[in-house]
C-alpha positions in Angstrom: 12.5 -178.0 -23.1 14.1 -181.3 -22.1 12.5 -184.7 -22.5 12.6 -186.6 -19.2 11.7 -190.3 -18.9 8.8 -191.2 -16.7 10.3 -192.8 -13.6 7.0 -192.9 -11.6 6.7 -196.7 -12.1 9.9 -198.6 -12.1 9.4 -201.9 -13.9 11.3 -205.2 -13.7 13.1 -204.3 -16.9 14.8 -201.4 -15.0 16.4 -203.7 -12.6 20.0 -204.9 -13.5 20.3 -208.4 -14.9 22.6 -209.5 -12.1 19.9 -208.9 -9.4 17.7 -211.6 -10.8 20.3 -214.3 -10.7 22.1 -216.0 -7.8 25.8 -215.4 -7.3 28.1 -218.3 -6.3 31.8 -218.2 -5.5 32.8 -221.5 -7.2 31.6 -224.0 -9.8 28.0 -225.0 -8.8 28.2 -228.6 -9.9 27.7 -230.8 -6.8 27.3 -227.8 -4.5 24.3 -225.7 -5.6 20.8 -227.0 -6.1 19.0 -225.0 -8.8 15.7 -223.4 -7.9 14.3 -224.4 -11.3 15.5 -225.9 -14.7 17.0 -223.1 -16.8 18.2 -221.1 -13.8 21.4 -219.1 -14.5 24.0 -218.5 -11.7 27.0 -216.3 -11.8 30.3 -217.7 -10.6 32.0 -214.5 -9.3 35.4 -216.2 -8.6 35.9 -217.6 -12.1 33.7 -215.2 -14.0 31.5 -217.9 -15.6 27.8 -218.1 -16.2 26.2 -221.5 -15.4 22.8 -222.8 -16.5 20.9 -225.6 -14.8 19.7 -228.2 -17.3 17.6 -230.1 -14.7 16.6 -229.5 -11.0 19.5 -231.5 -9.5 22.8 -230.2 -8.2 24.9 -232.1 -10.9 23.2 -230.7 -14.0 25.1 -227.3 -14.4 26.5 -226.4 -17.8 29.0 -223.6 -18.3 27.6 -221.0 -20.7 30.3 -218.5 -21.1 33.2 -216.7 -19.4 33.2 -213.0 -19.1 
């Protein structure tokens, strides 16, 4: 007998992390207005995660490269 996980109700935890974050193709400073303070965007060109420190387009801080 095999144990099979219950897939009847997919939860938000089952969704990949990248689907909850916006993707940008360049550094967001001056170009991207955050939707809220603390938002994280993924720079797919330079492979950098950016976090908004305030709700303005010049508040982005690079978190890490991957």
